[in-house]
Steps between C-alpha positions, in 0.01 A plus 500: 500500500631844403573746781262796524664837426333844511640780281385859564587782256294786355649442152288241312774444242746392769242267651427344159871460436565313823191285451640382168848451640396293800212303350540136603762589762281669761128530568511876438223745596526870412343819640538861388469662844578433862135530601392242245775263615405538868137422425613191310731388782220518755287256303747260344737219590846611618760613247851363537650825370376850420688737268412871515611811314605791720339784305124445470220758524289507814715257699871451443678168523623544857151588625351208310748241629457628855123439480543173308720363779210540743278278281743234375796536731692192384519599132846621397498856365705639211529870411570641152589866459651732243647712776861418576456643844634360826230663712231333290667163546527546878135607524392201290691254719398654834134583434410242240713212639638454150682175422682631189546842342555538121562807287307549175558418232594143590511200272232233507773251583614700806145547622425131449797399713390735779140374486627142530700604806187664644301182447770297676491743792121469519520121501758507782288737710178305451670164563649631825162640607320174425759300694467734797122503485473122472740451792330761716151382407590143591634613837188707565271211404679275747483765772126546446445125520680500836296801616187303414586288804471816710172624351348256247203716403679832449812370328313228315281762339798704377560254217144544381532877534815485291340298221197728469719811531722391211198431282352841580837660427506331160155641418627848594807470278754493785815386319721402796281334765780314683509753785122481531512121535761524773304775677193278503693212657655726767200725562420332834856517639399768749277249681816339638531803731153446650495277811335165435244550775384820329473322165297221662263758651447652155448157343231417756329838447575611856504869588839663450638799688569822311873424513446151363282629216774748416750213472289338228465832316879532497567151359593639154736760650664244729542253211639775278765585759593133538601465135601857407874434544507174302676558165260508202191527722478876555215542253327195649515669840330810358221295339436325833504828693203631300324166450222574753447863397162585348486652153332813636788555744333375816659232715853438617756652447353844568718695258258649248610278210199392292374399155753474219777614736481162671719236328294293257639187662367614838158570351496150352591345835231706676230354275625143470578457869139588597368289211685188614403556865131531406526206261576270793156587640293545186611245240357681197777723350263708285284579804806608698616732222153654479507558874839672480369730228228626735763647733549825307833674554671212673649333194648611168218455243750391231634225723149381585410488130815296427417258782147465363646397164733245664210349694276502192755316288552240774123455523481448123739208547262342751757517778244492781382152399822294479588359841605150589624296794867410471692265728781672690759264346377604152547874550743682273653845479267767365172354624263747666312428823125546458428525875691546826693201625420467870644279769279268704495773769368755248821698451570629148806324360480657151237739368283472191667640190849385601699380199701199607879494494736218582537613862123528551436158347752343738325678786163358396638150455656509845174625655306228319737225612443612860121504442495872575306573178280307257678281246304653208489874427270707283712639217418739215554329165767631257237704316435696819851635502464658157492875525656535842840331474821697426873481536663685789 
């Protein structure tokens, strides 16, 4: 597959020339202005390399590359200019994070070599990111599975929150949802700071003191602080911090941030977290979404509409009708629990909606061998998982 390259120049003859020269070598897209190219970047797959002319009307090359880097930050950026000017080069490198700087006129051969180098740089950056993300995501998944031992219902539900959140993000065109998926898994971290006796009071619907109620309100802030200093998770911490904030600005934290100023990822978590919590009580997803829509001002309408589409598509697949009993020794990774798994004493071992991993299957098999749980569990069939599964 040819690497995607974006070329931005206000001269249509130059664009046509490079299209001819690089046909069959790169998947080349051209734009005649920075604004046009930015609009394209917001709604397209990532480009490995972007080449921009310095002198363009309305928005020069430095300004364009600076804005482009905010949208597709991993793309390597190449600047072309007719100005043999050191200050221009320094500005291009510092403000536009330029990978290479070429003076015009330059030969097609020279430009081709530099584009190839830009593509190689992009591949190195993306490969490193994917390795880091896969390693970190695996570590987080394992940590969440261990935390499920501490609070099966809260941490068990985080996987379901993550799956719905990623699907909603896809509907909204969010191009890099990795941080959102991690934020969903870690969104309940702050509960670790709440004494177990207080959590048990809340679980049994007992009256809480004002101070205890305040602890629960601060769960997102506490969780955010817990992970804020972990490398690569700073943005995740911010998403968690605002994950319980209402769209109209009410709720904690009391800082006046509201509406579109809230991170989109936080707005998604706000909706999906309540959706999953209510789904454990009312089993009809469409009814739960309709109920959320009645609470005007609490949720982002765009996020609610995206969730409605996700639920509607799952319903079209008949996902509410495919459940079956599966023997514990026949469980495999990826299966989804249809109902809570309770011990003989009535304690929740794993909550409904939990997607099984190797660790969790071993836990269930051990519990079954000790006759702590039933030997057959109600599992959602493979069709049920369609529409809510996603890679970390």
